[in-house]
C-alpha positions as CSV (number, residue, x, y, z in Angstrom):
1,M,7.9,2.5,-24.6
2,T,8.9,5.7,-26.4
3,N,6.3,7.7,-28.0
4,I,7.4,8.6,-31.6
5,N,6.1,11.6,-33.3
6,D,4.2,10.3,-36.3
7,G,3.3,13.7,-37.5
8,G,-0.4,13.0,-37.5
9,P,-2.2,11.9,-40.7
10,A,-0.4,12.4,-44.1
11,F,-3.6,13.1,-46.0
12,P,-6.1,14.2,-43.2
13,M,-10.1,14.3,-44.1
14,P,-12.1,17.1,-42.6
15,T,-14.6,14.6,-41.3
16,D,-14.7,10.9,-40.2
17,P,-16.6,9.4,-43.3
18,L,-16.9,5.9,-41.8
19,G,-17.9,7.1,-38.4
20,M,-15.0,5.1,-36.8
21,G,-13.9,8.0,-34.5
22,R,-10.3,8.1,-35.8
23,E,-8.3,9.4,-38.8
24,L,-7.9,7.1,-41.8
25,G,-4.8,6.4,-43.7
26,M,-1.1,6.4,-43.0
27,S,0.8,8.9,-40.8
28,L,2.9,11.6,-42.0
29,R,6.0,9.8,-40.8
30,A,5.1,6.7,-42.7
31,W,4.6,8.8,-45.9
32,F,8.1,10.5,-45.4
33,V,9.6,7.0,-44.9
34,G,7.9,5.7,-48.2
35,M,8.9,8.6,-50.1
36,T,12.5,8.5,-49.0
37,L,12.7,4.7,-49.7
38,S,11.3,5.3,-53.1
39,G,14.0,7.8,-54.0
40,M,16.7,5.4,-52.5
41,V,15.5,2.5,-54.4
42,S,15.3,4.3,-57.6
43,R,19.1,5.2,-57.1
44,E,19.7,1.5,-56.2
45,L,21.8,2.2,-53.0
46,D,25.4,2.7,-54.1
47,Q,26.5,0.0,-51.7
48,K,27.3,-2.9,-54.0
49,N,29.3,-4.7,-51.4
50,L,26.4,-5.3,-49.1
51,K,24.0,-8.2,-49.4
52,I,20.5,-7.4,-50.2
53,E,19.3,-7.7,-46.6
54,A,22.0,-5.5,-45.2
55,R,21.1,-3.0,-48.0
56,I,17.4,-3.0,-47.1
57,R,18.2,-2.6,-43.4
58,A,20.4,0.4,-44.3
59,A,17.9,1.9,-46.5
60,V,15.2,1.7,-43.9
61,E,17.4,3.1,-41.1
62,I,18.2,6.1,-43.3
63,A,14.5,6.5,-44.4
64,F,13.3,6.7,-40.7
65,G,16.1,9.0,-39.9
66,V,15.0,11.2,-42.7
67,A,11.4,11.1,-41.7
68,D,12.2,11.7,-38.0
69,A,14.3,14.8,-39.0
70,A,11.6,16.2,-41.2
71,L,9.1,15.9,-38.5
72,K,11.4,17.5,-36.0
73,K,11.9,20.3,-38.5
74,L,8.1,20.9,-39.1
75,K,7.5,20.9,-35.4
76,K,10.1,23.9,-35.0
77,D,8.6,25.8,-37.8
């Protein structure tokens, strides 16, 4: 199985308030994906010839690509 860089927590907390021994919330990668999808949906993907399922799959693939590229760039800087 491939280890995917999730960027760590998107909104880290300085302490573990619930005493669970782990970070709470979504990963930075998941946040990037959500933000990308939000922007894409607001523009209603300009692919009118695709069925909705294909449009959703295309949007998700693009969103994960954007998230992974952003994490890669952050790691370099």
